[in-house]
NUVO-85593 format. One line per 2 residues: their letters; for each residue x, y, z of C-alpha. Coordinates in steps of 0.1 Angstrom, whole numbers, plus 5000, padded with zeros to 4 digits. Last residue first. Layout:
BEGIN
a = X,Y,Z  ...
REM end
This chain:
BEGIN
xx = 1672,4395,7791  1685,4385,7824
xx = 1672,4353,7840  1656,4359,7875
xx = 1677,4348,7904  1666,4315,7919
xx = 1648,4316,7952  1614,4316,7935
xx = 1621,4283,7918  1630,4266,7950
xx = 1598,4279,7966  1578,4267,7937
xx = 1593,4233,7938  1588,4230,7975
xx = 1552,4241,7972  1545,4215,7945
xx = 1561,4188,7966  1541,4198,7997
xx = 1508,4200,7977  1515,4165,7963
xx = 1523,4151,7998  1492,4167,8013
xx = 1471,4151,7986  1487,4117,7990
xx = 1483,4118,8028  1447,4130,8026
xx = 1438,4101,8003  1457,4075,8024
xx = 1440,4087,8056  1406,4086,8041
xx = 1411,4052,8025  1429,4037,8056
xx = 1401,4042,8081  1422,4036,8111
xx = 1413,4013,8140  1430,4021,8173
xx = 1399,4034,8191  1379,4004,8179
xx = 1404,3981,8196  1400,3999,8229
xx = 1363,4000,8226  1361,3962,8220
xx = 1356,3949,8185  1320,3942,8174
xx = 1304,3908,8167  1273,3909,8145
xx = 1283,3883,8121  1311,3861,8136
xx = 1291,3829,8128  1290,3838,8091
xx = 1255,3839,8078  1249,3812,8052
xx = 1228,3810,8021  1211,3844,8027
xx = 1176,3844,8011  1162,3861,7981
xx = 1125,3859,7970  1110,3867,7936
xx = 1086,3895,7933  1048,3893,7929
xx = 1040,3898,7966  1060,3930,7966
xx = 1041,3945,7937  1006,3941,7952
xx = 1007,3974,7972  1017,3994,7941
xx = 1049,4001,7922  1045,4015,7887
xx = 1082,4017,7881  1101,3995,7907
xx = 1134,4012,7917  1119,4047,7915
xx = 1087,4038,7935  1110,4020,7961
xx = 1130,4052,7966  1167,4044,7958
xx = 1194,4033,7983  1230,4046,7980
xx = 1236,4061,8015  1273,4066,8020
xx = 1298,4040,8032  1327,4050,8054
xx = 1320,4027,8083  1316,3997,8060
xx = 1299,3966,8075  1274,3950,8052
xx = 1274,3931,8019  1247,3911,8001
xx = 1262,3889,7974  1247,3878,7941
xx = 1257,3846,7925  1249,3854,7897
xx = 1259,3873,7865  1247,3907,7856
xx = 1217,3925,7867  1192,3918,7895
xx = 1171,3947,7907  1170,3949,7945
xx = 1144,3950,7973  1156,3947,8009
xx = 1129,3943,8034  1134,3955,8070
xx = 1117,3933,8096  1097,3949,8123
xx = 1117,3947,8155  1130,3920,8178
xx = 1153,3914,8207  1160,3880,8222
xx = 1172,3879,8258  1186,3850,8278
xx = 1178,3849,8315  1203,3832,8338
xx = 1183,3807,8357  1193,3800,8393
xx = 1163,3818,8407  1146,3839,8380
xx = 1130,3862,8406  1113,3849,8437
xx = 1082,3871,8436  1097,3895,8462
xx = 1127,3898,8439  1110,3923,8416
xx = 1130,3919,8384  1150,3947,8367
xx = 1160,3943,8331  1186,3967,8317
xx = 1191,3972,8280  1220,3988,8262
xx = 1223,4001,8226  1187,4011,8220
xx = 1179,4035,8192  1147,4049,8207
xx = 1113,4052,8191  1103,4015,8192
xx = 1077,4018,8220  1087,3985,8236
xx = 1064,3954,8238  1072,3926,8262
xx = 1073,3889,8255  1075,3858,8277
xx = 1040,3851,8288  1034,3814,8296
xx = 1005,3790,8300  1008,3754,8312
xx = 0978,3732,8310  0956,3713,8335
xx = 0932,3742,8338  0960,3767,8343
xx = 0996,3760,8354  1019,3790,8354
xx = 1049,3804,8334  1051,3841,8339
xx = 1063,3875,8328  1046,3906,8340
xx = 1050,3941,8327  1071,3973,8326
xx = 1083,3993,8296  1108,4019,8284
xx = 1124,4037,8313  1154,4058,8303
xx = 1189,4052,8316  1214,4081,8317
xx = 1251,4082,8306  1245,4081,8268
xx = 1274,4066,8248  1252,4044,8226
xx = 1216,4050,8237  1201,4039,8269
xx = 1175,4014,8280  1153,4005,8309
xx = 1129,3976,8313  1107,3967,8343
xx = 1098,3933,8355  1072,3915,8377
xx = 1081,3878,8374  1058,3850,8383
xx = 1074,3815,8379  1055,3783,8386
xx = 1073,3763,8360  1110,3773,8355
xx = 1121,3782,8320  1109,3818,8315
xx = 1126,3828,8282  1128,3865,8277
xx = 1114,3879,8244  1117,3917,8238
xx = 1098,3938,8213  1102,3970,8194
xx = 1140,3976,8193  1149,4008,8174
xx = 1186,3998,8169  1219,4008,8185
xx = 1244,3982,8173  1262,3952,8189
xx = 1237,3951,8218  1249,3953,8254
xx = 1227,3934,8279  1224,3941,8316
xx = 1205,3920,8342  1193,3933,8375
xx = 1179,3911,8403  1208,3918,8426
xx = 1234,3908,8401  1237,3898,8364
xx = 1261,3916,8340  1271,3909,8304
xx = 1237,3892,8298  1236,3864,8273
xx = 1219,3870,8240  1194,3846,8224
xx = 1195,3849,8186  1180,3880,8173
xx = 1144,3883,8159  1132,3900,8128
xx = 1094,3905,8128  1069,3902,8099
xx = 1040,3926,8102  1008,3910,8115
xx = 0985,3892,8091  0948,3901,8090
xx = 0928,3873,8077  0900,3878,8051
xx = 0876,3851,8042  0860,3847,8008
xx = 0830,3826,8001  0821,3809,7968
xx = 0786,3793,7966  0775,3762,7947
xx = 0742,3749,7936  0737,3718,7914
xx = 0709,3702,7895  0684,3730,7897
xx = 0650,3724,7882  0640,3755,7864
xx = 0619,3783,7880  0585,3792,7864
xx = 0581,3830,7864  0602,3833,7833
xx = 0614,3859,7839  0609,3868,7876
xx = 0622,3837,7894  0625,3838,7931
xx = 0658,3829,7947  0660,3829,7985
xx = 0693,3827,8003  0699,3815,8039
xx = 0726,3819,8065  0740,3852,8053
xx = 0775,3867,8053  0782,3898,8031
xx = 0803,3899,7999  0776,3915,7977
xx = 0769,3884,7955  0779,3880,7919
xx = 0759,3854,7899  0776,3827,7879
xx = 0761,3802,7853  0767,3819,7820
xx = 0770,3790,7796  0776,3797,7759
xx = 0775,3770,7732  0787,3772,7696
xx = 0779,3745,7670  0753,3766,7653
xx = 0742,3790,7681  0734,3778,7716
xx = 0726,3798,7747  0724,3790,7784
xx = 0719,3820,7806  0721,3832,7842
xx = 0707,3864,7857  0707,3877,7892
xx = 0688,3905,7909  0695,3926,7940
xx = 0706,3915,7974  0672,3922,7990
xx = 0670,3916,8027  0646,3891,8042
xx = 0632,3890,8077  0616,3858,8088
xx = 0640,3830,8076  0663,3838,8106
xx = 0696,3848,8090  0682,3862,8057
xx = 0692,3869,8022  0673,3878,7990
xx = 0682,3873,7953  0657,3881,7925
xx = 0655,3860,7893  0662,3862,7856
xx = 0669,3830,7837  0679,3835,7800
xx = 0675,3809,7773  0683,3774,7764
xx = 0661,3746,7778  0659,3738,7815
xx = 0681,3713,7834  0699,3737,7858
xx = 0733,3745,7871  0739,3774,7894
xx = 0770,3792,7907  0767,3819,7934
xx = 0796,3843,7941  0808,3865,7970
xx = 0794,3851,8002  0810,3864,8034
xx = 0825,3837,8057  0806,3815,8081
xx = 0792,3789,8056  0774,3761,8073
xx = 0741,3781,8074  0742,3785,8036
xx = 0709,3766,8030  0693,3777,7997
xx = 0656,3783,7992  0645,3779,7955
xx = 0620,3795,7932  0586,3796,7917
xx = 0579,3760,7910  0543,3758,7900
xx = 0508,3762,7915  0479,3760,7891
xx = 0457,3738,7912  0466,3740,7948
xx = 0494,3721,7966  0485,3713,8001
xx = 0490,3740,8026  0520,3752,8046
xx = 0542,3740,8018  0572,3719,8030
xx = 0609,3728,8037  0628,3701,8056
xx = 0660,3697,8075  0675,3732,8071
xx = 0707,3737,8091  0703,3761,8120
xx = 0726,3743,8144  0697,3730,8165
xx = 0682,3715,8133  0657,3734,8112
xx = 0622,3727,8100  0606,3752,8076
xx = 0569,3757,8068  0563,3773,8034
xx = 0542,3801,8018  0554,3808,7982
xx = 0552,3845,7974  0521,3861,7959
xx = 0532,3895,7947  0545,3883,7913
xx = 0510,3874,7900  0499,3841,7883
xx = 0516,3808,7887  0507,3805,7923
xx = 0534,3791,7946  0561,3765,7950
xx = 0595,3769,7967  0619,3741,7961
xx = 0647,3733,7986  0684,3736,7977
xx = 0713,3722,7996  0745,3742,7991
xx = 0779,3730,7978  0807,3752,7991
xx = 0837,3768,7973  0864,3785,7993
xx = 0884,3817,7987  0912,3828,8011
xx = 0922,3865,8014  0953,3875,8032
xx = 0956,3910,8047  0988,3928,8055
xx = 1006,3944,8085  1038,3962,8075
xx = 1074,3952,8067  1098,3982,8065
xx = 1112,3992,8031  1147,3994,8017
xx = 1156,4000,7980  1183,3985,7957
xx = 1203,3992,7925  1231,3967,7921
xx = 1268,3972,7929  1291,3956,7904
xx = 1316,3930,7916  1314,3909,7885
xx = 1296,3882,7904  1268,3906,7913
xx = 1269,3929,7943  1242,3940,7968
xx = 1251,3968,7992  1242,3978,8028
xx = 1264,4006,8044  1235,4031,8047
xx = 1217,4005,8068  1199,4031,8090
xx = 1215,4016,8121  1250,4021,8107
xx = 1280,3998,8110  1260,3968,8098
xx = 1266,3933,8112  1239,3936,8139
xx = 1213,3942,8112  1227,3911,8095
xx = 1220,3890,8126  1185,3905,8128
xx = 1177,3888,8095  1168,3911,8065
xx = 1136,3900,8049  1143,3895,8012
xx = 1131,3909,7980  1139,3902,7943
xx = 1132,3922,7912  1142,3908,7878
xx = 1128,3884,7887  1107,3852,7889
xx = 1109,3829,7919  1137,3818,7941
xx = 1172,3834,7945  1199,3822,7969
xx = 1221,3851,7982  1257,3849,7992
xx = 1267,3866,8024  1294,3893,8029
xx = 1304,3909,8062  1334,3932,8067
xx = 1327,3953,8036  1354,3969,8013
xx = 1361,3934,7999  1327,3935,7981
xx = 1340,3965,7960  1332,4002,7962
xx = 1340,4023,7931  1376,4037,7929
xx = 1386,4069,7947  1414,4054,7967
xx = 1425,4032,7939  1428,4063,7916
xx = 1445,4085,7942  1480,4071,7936
xx = 1476,4072,7898  1464,4107,7899
xx = 1493,4118,7921  1517,4102,7897
xx = 1501,4120,7868  1503,4153,7887
xx = 1540,4147,7895  1548,4138,7859
xx = 1531,4170,7847  1551,4190,7872
xx = 1584,4173,7861  1576,4180,7824
xx = 1565,4215,7828  1591,4226,7853
xx = 1617,4236,7826  1591,4258,7810
xx = 1583,4278,7841  1606,4308,7830
xx = 1601,4336,7854  1602,4371,7839
REM end
């Protein structure tokens, strides 16, 4: 029987030694593990912050999907984060307008008899005068008001009235028209002024359906006599579609320029969606075509063609310097071909800017600032969380409520890549070190076992 007792202590020491050697190799990621680190400046209320990632930091990554992006606090702890692409949005602007009001008089009895008036308008549609078609008859009273909203182009959302009548409810119908001939019912409105003891309640607002109209007609139903209006205001809301935010690179010089062809090599293969090429010379007309290829791919693929120009038009200079790309291909190299029959760029060496929809980084702040965004680790694994997990109850308005983060300073070398020869000589030290320690441990254990097996068994 083999006695292993004399190997217990050396074997245990060996395992402990291997554990100590592997510990730094298996430790959590630290900011120093990343080639690019930028400090973040925070604005607004946390604990969630978001930032649009500049193209220069995209170029600093070692993976196009940003799996090597991290956010650290001052203690070196990695923070939870999520990534999302910017999308088109809608911005609403609310404006208040004072309206001119013209009285409408009619018979006191019967709701069917509407006031009959003659209207004078300016060439822009603004009401100048509203007068009865016939002289005031006995028993006529103020039945309602005609409101001039012709200067308001946006949809009408809310009407505010102020009047000089006694306390009580004012119930009226609301109609809208663009030509003062055809009227569309917008429902009923009710305002109120109530007093009780030393309490006073004013309800002066009426909701409108959010549609545009040049004129409004208010006809009182209860009571049938309209009050004297002292002020009339309307709130309009305009909606503006905002395109998705774009991340643009700094101008890039071509690595090759000959015979009307210009070649650019990007630091990282990215799904580029737009190109911007400065056309500096006035009177330039440049039919161009764009081809691209992936990293290491031998063949070029056509992506777009178009016309770039800088031309005089009606005493002004107009220019077109951008081209849209489909955005489905991870572009590493771009080649621009110019039809020389139109004169080409001449002596100008075109500089290229590449753009794509900005990636937003959302992170949950924890620990001590300053916070650092880090990129550039070939061995990093994906650590991002889904946005709905990072922000419980996330909805479309959540991003707008978050604080903002911004890179304080991007190092000038950000985005630079070593040459292919230098890249071939780089060694990922963590992986090599881990395997070396493991192989060394296995070798030592094997040598000890082999030495033990060669010894003669002890006689009982």
